[in-house]
N, C-alpha and C positions, 0 to 999 in steps of 0.2 A: 764578222758576223758568222754564223754557221751557216755551212750548204745545208739545204734540207733535202733529205732523203726519203724514199719510200720506206714506209715503217707500218707495224701492223701494232695496234693498241688496243687497250680498254676504253671503251666507251662510258662516258659518266653522263646521265640524264639529268638535266636541270628543266624540268618544266614549267618554265616560267618565259614571260613575254616581256619586253622592255626593261630590261636589266641593265639599269645606271652605272656610270663607272664609280660612282660614289658607292654602290651597293659592292660592287666588284672590289674596292679597295678603300674603305672610307679615309676622308679628309685629314683625319688625326695621325695617319700613318705616313704621310706623305714628306717627312723628314730628312730622306736622303735622295741622292740622284745616283747611288752606286748601281743600280738595276739588278739588285739582288738582296733577297732580305726580306721579300714582300711576300712570298708564300704563306707564312702561318697565317697572316691577316687577309689572304684571299677570302670574299664573302664574309668576311668578319662578324656581322651582326647575327649570321645565319649559322654561323659553323660554332658558335659559343652559347652557352647558357647565361653567363653574367657578363656583360658588356660596360659595365660601370668604369669610366676611363681614369682608376687611380692605378698607380703600381701595385698597390697591395692586393687590389681585386684582379688586374690583369694577371699575376702571378698565381691566382687561386681560382681562375677561370677553368670552368669543365667545358669539353665539348657537347655539343648537341647531338645526342645519340641519333636524333630523327632527320638530321640532314644529310643528305646524299652523299656528299664527299667525306663523311666520317664513318661510312659504312665500307665493309669490305666487299667487293673488291674495288668498288670505286675510289677509294683513297689512293689507289695507284694508278688511276686512269691518265691517258696521254691526250685522249679526245673528248670535249666538251660537247654535248649535244643539247641544243636550247632552241628556243623559239624566237619570234620575230622582233628587230630593233635592239639587238645585243650589242651592248656598249654605248648606248645614247647617255646624253648628259654632257657633263665638263670633257674637256680636252687632255686631261692628264694622262702621260704616257705611261704612268706607274700602273693602270688598269692591267697594260699587256704585259707588264715587268712582273707583277703580281701571278698572273696566269702562269707565265714562262716558268717562274720560279717555283710553283706549286709542282710542274712537272708537264703542264698543257703543252702539244705543239700545236694544236688543231681546234679550230671551234666550228661546230655546223650550226648554222642558222638560215633562215630564209632571208634574213636583212640583219645589217649591221649599221650602228652609227657610222656618220662618214668619216670624222675625225677617227675613232677608235680603228676604222678600217684600214684608214690610211698610216696609222702610227704601229699597226700592226705589222705590216710589210717591211717598215723601218726598223725593225726589231727582230726579223726573223721568225716572225709567228703568223701563221695561214689561217686566214678567216676563209670558210667555205661556204658559198652561197648555194643553197639547195633549194627545190621547190617545196614548196609548203607541204604537199601531199607525200614527198619524199621523205621530208622529216619526220610526218606521222608514221610512215613504214618503219623509219629506223627506231623511232621510239616502242612500236610494237615488237621489233626484234631484240630491243634491250631489257624490255620487261620479260620477255620469253623465253631468252635463251641464257642460260647461267654463263656469265662472265663472257659477255657478248663483246668481241673485237670486231674491227674493222681494219682494212689496208687502204691507207693513202698513197695514192701516186699521184705526185706531181706533174711529172712528164707526161703520164697518158690521161691526167684529169680525171680520175675517178675514184669514188669512193666504194669498198666493196666488203659487203658479209660474206666471206669465203664460202664459194658454194652455193649460196642463197641468192644475193641481188646485189646488182653493181648499179651505181649511179654516177653519171657525168657530170662535170659540170665545169662552168666557162671561167676563163680568166684573162685580165689584159696581158697581152703579151710582156710588156715591161715590168710588169710585179712577176711575171713568172721568172723571167730572167733572172731577175734580182735576187728570189730565193733559191733559185737552180745554182745560182753563182756566188752566192752568199756575200751581196754586196749590199753595205750602208750607204746613206748619202755621202760620206766622205769618200769611200771606194768609186762610188759612181762620178765623183767630182774629179779624183784623181786620174780615171780614166782618161780624161781630157787634157791632161798637164801639159802636153806639148801644144797643144792649140791656144791654151792660156798663156804659157809661155811667148808664143809667137805673138798672141794680141799685145801681151805689156811690153814687150820690144818695140812694136811699131808704133804703140802709144806713146812710150818715153820719147820718142824721135818728134813726135807731133808736139806733145805739151810737156816737155822736160821738168817745168818747175813743180810739176804733180809730183814727181819722183825723189824730188830733192828731199834730204834729210834735215830736219830743222833741229 
């Protein structure tokens, strides 16, 4: 998993509450577990004008010019700004994969669906909780500043519109460590490999029949 580094990116505003995982990536696109290739179908029902699920219609679909991510400069955004309860609904990990594959590294919101929040950190994606009034301020900046950018610092735990405003956020220490070091679940487990081997050695002496090959 990639190490999360301080970066500055364009903010894309998605002024909607309760965006569920089926909206983020519809169920008909959950046919792969490769973690890549889902970006084109992020917010599929909103991004395209024709959403009939046939191969012929799919190839002919046109982008919805009114949807925010189809407009410049938001089509190159790395930070998604949205409202409360983002990522609610089903537990599909594909929702995080689709956001990452599109190019997003961070999503800013007052609150998130619990499973989406957990899945994000397991995939090196960063959901940042800010106060509702801070989210309101950021929306005002995005609409008033051409190509509004923010700097995200995980180490110092802030979101900054350079020279204008800085917001600090809280994050659990274990989740922060996971992102800073680029650790997925397997890497975290392997960090305890010596302890695991020691336990298995002792266990094999007590109950040797459990370790016999059949």
